[in-house]
N, C-alpha and C positions, 0 to 999 in steps of 0.2 A: 572466529565466528563459531558458534555452537552449532554442531553438525545437525542435531534435531531440528533447530530452527531453520537452517539452510534448506534441509529437506522438505520441510513444510512450505517454505518460502517458494522453493522450485516447483512443488506440486501445485501450489497455488497459482503460481505465473502460468504454468502450462495449461491448467484449467480454463484460465482466462482466455488463452489463444485458442483452445481447441473447442470450447463450447459457448456458442452463442447464448444459449439459455443462461448459463452462470455469469457471462459477462454481463447480460441484461439485468439478471438478479443483483449482481454487485453493484452496478452504476444505478439501479434504481433506489439503492440506500445511500445515496449521496446527494448533494445539492445539484448534481448534474442529471437527476433523474430524468427529466424532460428531454434530455437530449441523447438518452441511450439508443434510439432507433437509428440515429444519424451519426453516431460517434464510431470512429474506427480507431482501434488499438495500434499505435505506431510501433509495433513489434520490430519490424525490419529496420526502421530508421533508428530505433534505440540500439540494435544489435550493432549497426555500423558505428555509432557513436562509441559504444563500449570495447568494440574490438574482441578480445578473446574471453573477457569476463562474460557471466551471464547478463543478458539483456536486461532484465528486470532490476538489477542489483542497482541500488542508488549509489552510483559511483562518487557522489559528494561525501557520502558517509566516512569513506575511507580518509579523506583529506580534511575533514571537519572534525576529526578526532571522536567520530561516533556520536555526533550530535544530530546527524540526519536519519531519517526512518531508513529501514534496510531496503525496501522495495519502492520502485517508482514506475509508475505506469502512466504514459502520455497518450493522450487521445486527441483525435482531430475531427472536427464537424467538417467534412469535405466541403460542404455547400458555402460555407462562411469562412473556411480557413481557422476557425477558433480553435485553439489548442489548449487542453486543460490537463492537470496532472493530478493523479491521486498518490500521496506519500503514504505509504502504508507500513506500519510497524506491527509485529507479530509477537506477542509475550504471553507467558504462561503463568507468570508471578510478579508480584510487586518488586521483587529486586531488579527486574528490568525496565522499571519505569522512571528511574531517576534522571534519565536524560531528557524526559518529558517535562520535568519541572521547568518553571518560568518561561514556558512557551517556546523553547528552543526549536522544536521542529517546525512551528509555524514562521518563526523568524527566519530559518534557513531556507525553508520553502520559498518565501516571499523574496529572499535574496536571489534564488535561482531563476525566478520569472524573467521572461523576456531575454534570456541568454541563449545565444546560438548553439552552444555545447549542450544546452538543455532543451533543444528544440523549439525554443522561443514560446514556451507555453505562457498563456496570459491569465490563467486563473488556477486555483488549486484547492484541495482540502486534504487535511491529514486524517487518516483513518487508523484505528486501532483494532487488531484482531485479538481476542483474549477471551478466557472463559468469562461467563456471565457472573460468577461469584466474584471475580477480581473487578470487572466492569462496575458492579454494584458497591463493593466493598472498599475500593481504594479511590479517593477524591482525585488522585493524580490523573486518573483516566479522562477527566474532565479537560485536560489540556489538549485533548484531541477533539477535532470537529465532529467525527463521527466515530461511534464504537459499535463494532459488529461482535456479537457473541460467537464463540465457537460452535456453540450449540446449533446456531441457525446455518453454519457453513457445512456441517456434517451431512447434511442431504445431499450435497454436491461432492464433497470430499470427506470421506469417512475417517481419513488420517487424523483429521482434527479432533475427532471424538477419542481416538487412542492417546493423542498427545494430551488432552485434557485430563484423562484418567491418570496418565504418568505423573502429571503435575500435582495431582491431588495428595 
């Protein structure tokens, strides 16, 4: 795994845990926007399932030959027990988009639904984090349900701006 990606992934995951404002902002950009005030990030539950690995790592990606997104965030609406997942991929260049072809991320995310080892989530979205130029310029980004430009994340996580400049 690329250390630069791993570092950004870890920073992103930490910010989701630490900042209610960031978590709300992120969820509001998904189809689960109306649930953000009620949704709880299942970090402790994911950590228990992960063991020694980082809680946010999509542990299926290792066994699936890297067809899964790198990050997996599972939320629960406590009142209804609805669980949903955001499968998040972070890329800086088109070279990293080949796994998204033919909808493989969605297919695997769907296969992971309602499985106890993935906390029985019942719905999901795939999310791409990438520079705006890549989102606009590469049709493969359309294989994700949501595309969030680095430029919009930098207000919360300045390191995404530095990563974008490094990729240019």
